[in-house]
N, C-alpha and C positions, 0 to 999 in steps of 0.2 A: 371722728367719734360718729355712732350711729345714735339720732334722738328721735322717739317714735313719740307721738305725740297725739293722746287717743279721744278723740271728741264728738260731739253729737249736740243733739236740741233737747233731748228727752231722755227718761232716768227708764233702765228697761229694756234698751234696747241693745245690749249686748255689748257693752265696753269693757266691764271687767271681765268678760270672758274673753274679748280678741284682748286688752292686757296679757291676761294669764297664759293664752294660746302662743302667744310672742312670746313671752316668756320664755315658755316650753322650749320652743323653737330655736332661742338663743342657747339654751342649754344643753339641747341636742349636736347644735353646731359647736360647741366649745366657747360661745361666745360669753366672756363674762358679763354679767348684768348688773345695775342698776332698778330697782322697782319703785315708783315715787308714786304713791298715793294723794291725789289730789283731789277728789271726790270726796268731799266735807259731808255731804246730805246722806250718801250710804260708804264710809269707808271699810270698802267689801275688799280688794284687792290686800291691801296691806293686812288687814286683819286676817286674811285665811289664808298669808303667806307666813306670815309671824306668828300665826297663831299652829298654825298646824305643821310647822316645820321647826328644827332641833334648831336653838341659837349657838351660833362661836363666836364668844367675846363679851364683851358688853356694850349695847349701844354706845354712839360717837354723836357727837351735836356738832352739826356744821352753822357756824355764823349766818345770816342775811342780814346785812344789815342795813339795806334799804329798804326792805319791810318791816323793821322795825321801827324805821322812821316815817313811814309812810300809809302804817295803819293803824287804824282806832283798836285793834283789837287784841287782848293782851295777849303776852306768852309768845310773839310772833315771831319772835327776831332767832329762832334757832330753826334747824334742818335737823332731824332726827335719822339715822344711819344703822341699819342692824344687819351685823353678817348670817345667813340661813344656809343651809344647803338644801339640797334634793338629792334624787336617785334617777340615774340614767341610764338605759339598757344602749350600748353602744360593742362594736364585737368585741369587746375584749371581757366583758361582762356588764354585769350592772356595778357602776361608779355613781361613788359620791361628787356631785358636782355643788361646787360654793357659790353662790349669790348675794345681791345687797338689796333691801327694800330698806325706803325709806319714806317718810311722812316728816309735813312741819309740826311744829313744835304745838301750834292753834291750827287745828286743820278747817277751823271756819272764816280763814283769810280768802279774800277774792283778789287773783292775782289779776291785776287789765293788763294793757298792752305792753306799756314800759316795765310795770313790773315784772310781768312774765318773764321777757328778756333778761332782766338783772336777775331773776329767778336763775334761769340757765345755766347762763355767764357764773352766777355764785356755785351751780354746782361741777361746773367747767375748773373753775378756781380750787374748788377742793378736791379734784381727783387725787394729788400728792399724798393728801390727808389721808381718805381713805384705803391709797395702797399701803401707806404706810401703818396707820393700826387697828386694819382691818387685815390687812394682805391680800388684796384684791386690785388689781389693774383691772380699770372696769375700760368695758370696749362700746358699751351699748347701755342706753338710759331709755326705760318705758317708762312713759307716765299717763297714768287713769285719770284724766279731771271730768270733771260733771258740767264742762263750757260747750258752746257753741265755739265753732274756730272762731267768730267774729267778736270775742267777749276776751280771748286773746292774741288775737294778729289783728295790727288796729288797719283802720281807711286812709291814713295818715301816712304819707312818705318818712317823714322826721322821725316817726318811731323804729323806725327800724339803721335809725343809724348804729346802736349796739348788735346789731346785728352783721352792720357791712363792718364795724372795727373792731369788734371781741369774738363772732361767731360764725365768719365770713367760710372758715374751713370748714365747720362743720354739716354733717349730712342729717337735714331738720325734717322728716317727712310727718304728715298730718294725717291721720287716718279718721276720716268722716263716716260715721254710722247715719245713714240718711234713713229719714220717718217720711212716710209717704206723702203724709199733712204740707210739711214740710216742701217736698218736692212741688207737689202742686202748687202752692203758693211762691215758690219761685219761678216755673214755668209761666204761670201766671202775670207775671211782673207785680205781687203783691206786694204790702209793703213789709221793708226791709230787705226785697231783693237787691237793689240797687248797692246796700250793704256790701252784701254778702259776693257780690260781685267786686267790689271793690278789695276787698280781705285779699279774696280768693289772687287776684290779679297780682297784688305787692306779694304777697305770698311766693309766688311762681318766679315775679322777679327775682326777688333774694335768696330765694330758696331751693332755687333750678341748682339741680345734681350735675356733676361733670359725665357722667354717663349717659346724660340728656335725658332722663328719667325725671317726672315728674312728683313735684310735693306733697301730692294731696291723694290721697289713695280713697276711692269712693267706696263705700263697705255696703254691702245690702245682705241683709238678714230675713228670715224668714218673718220676721215682727214688723219690720217696717214694710212690709206687703201691707198688711191688715191696715184697714182704718180703724178710728176710735167707733164708727159707727157701727163695723162690721163687728170687731170686737166686743162690744156693747151686746150685741145679740149672739152670738156665742157665749158667752156671760149668763145669758138669761137663760141660755135653750135647757133642757130637763138632758140629766146626763144620766150613765150606766148605771151609777148608783141610786139614781132617784130624784136626788137633790139639785140645785142649784148655785152657781156662781161658785164650784170648789176649784182646787188650784189647776186641774185638769181640765178644763171646761172648753181650752182653745184648743188642747190636743185632741180631745172628744171630737169637736165642731170639726175640725178640719178633717178627722178621720170618714166621717159620716157625712163632709162634704166635696171631698177631693177625692178622696181614693174611691174606687168602683170596683176594684178585683179586692175576694177575701184573704189573699196572701198579701196585699198591698195592706189592708188594714192590720193587719197583723207584725208588720212589719213595725219593730222599737222603734226606726230612726223615722219621723213624719216628715216628707218633702211637702212644699205647696205648690201644685201642678208642675208645671216642668222648669223650675229654678235651678234641679240640676243641670240642666241642658245648656243652660247658663255658663257653669264650671268648666263644660267638657269644650264649648268653643276655642277654637283655636285663636292663639295668641295673638293679636294686635299690634302695635303701636302707641304710646302713651299719647292719649289724650288732653289737651290742657283745658282747664275748667270750663272753659265758653264756650269752647265747641263741644263738649260732651253735654253741658245743656241743652246746647241751642241742638244735637243731636236728638237729644229726646224729647224736646218738645214740636217739630217736626213729626216724629213719628207718632206723637202721640196727636196731634191736629190732625193726620189723616186717621188715624183707627177711628177717633171720634167722628166728622164726617164718615166717613165707607163703613165703619164696622155696626158691631149692634150696639143699638143704642142701652139697651139691657145692659149690657157688662158695662157695672160703675165701681168706681172706688179705685180700693186693690188689686182688683183683678186686670183693671184694664194697664195699672203701672207694671205689674207683671209682662202683660203683651207686649207693654211700649218698648221696655225692657229687650225682649225677646227679637223684636223686628229691628229696635236700633243697634243689637249685635250685628246683625246680619249673619255670616260667618267668621267673624273676629271677634273679638274682647278684646279690648284695651287693660294693657298690661296693669292699669292701675284701676282698675273695675274689680274688685273683690266681690264675689258672690260667697256668702256663705251657708251654704241653701242646707245643711243638715240641721233638723230640728230634733235633739235627742228627748225626750221625755222627763225622762233620769234627773237633767239638767234641773229641772225647775224648781226653783227655788234653791239652787245649789248654794247660793251665799250662806245658807241659813245649815247647812249640813258641815259634819266635821268629816275632814279628811286627814290621814297621818302623812299624806302628801300629793298636795294638791295638784302638782305639776305633774307626777310622773301619773296621776289620775287621767289628767285630759291627754297627756297622751296615748293612751289607749282606747279612745274614743276616734271614730272615723270622720267626726267634724274636724281635729286634729291633721289626720293625713289630706283630706279634703285642701285646710288652707297649704298644708306643704307643696302640695302638687299646682295650686293656681303662685305661688310663691318663684316657682322654679324659673 
């Protein structure tokens, strides 16, 4: 079983988008998938997939007994799973591909480390029921969360007992979407940095894959490169419409400050400086968490000492990233450099088939290349 757990420390950086992109990739590969939405604050992936796709059969209810015992939320004892389908282009033409979407009966539960492990175990034990009642033999589970990985993966060895006993053969990957300020805090050893390292070390110890790949994927998006200070300035700038702070503020600001050529400004796909070069860098070996952060820290220190003192915030993070990579990109560093303006507030939009729509965008093709 392939388990993909999408995490970050901040909303709006692309967790749901990455969830949907990975789901679309599974559809294209023919991997039968269960997408679970744990993002209680903005239950987007579940709403988009269930609301946009035709339903097949009625939902089934999976009991999660430990959640019922340990949570104080009403109606927390079940996981609802619905069979839906999407369309996918294949050599033989456009075909219908079924998959499943799940969510807790009370989506406002918070799964602390011990309960999250039991949540995964409950899903694993429920696979025969999903096969029997929905006719789907699940091969991959993708979980959209609103968590930092330290919220669901413990810093204590004892909390990995269930993983060692019942989930030791599962292929668990944590996709972590970085935010510039968060990385800054980690590189400077600020409050909580030691806990991040502790969780990462134990995750790598217990979830290391048989093919020697690393279970933590570092995802960088254009949004993650823009600090809150720069973002605030962007939102306050006068827009092309003469208004301030509209939903296109960041895109307009990027076009006015990043692009130099008219043809670049007209491009519907916005890129921040040279982030696309990261995606084109040759692939190297996987890097464990501590080694990758150490490389970034040393590179950033050199740039601050010998670089342009006027360069601040997100700009120096991008240069740090480019310099740290050199001629190789670790296999577990995923730069999703595409920024489609049409995807702004896409979770508010309706589509007959969200996964098919995303597969038509360049960001999907970029991710496919990065995963090869």
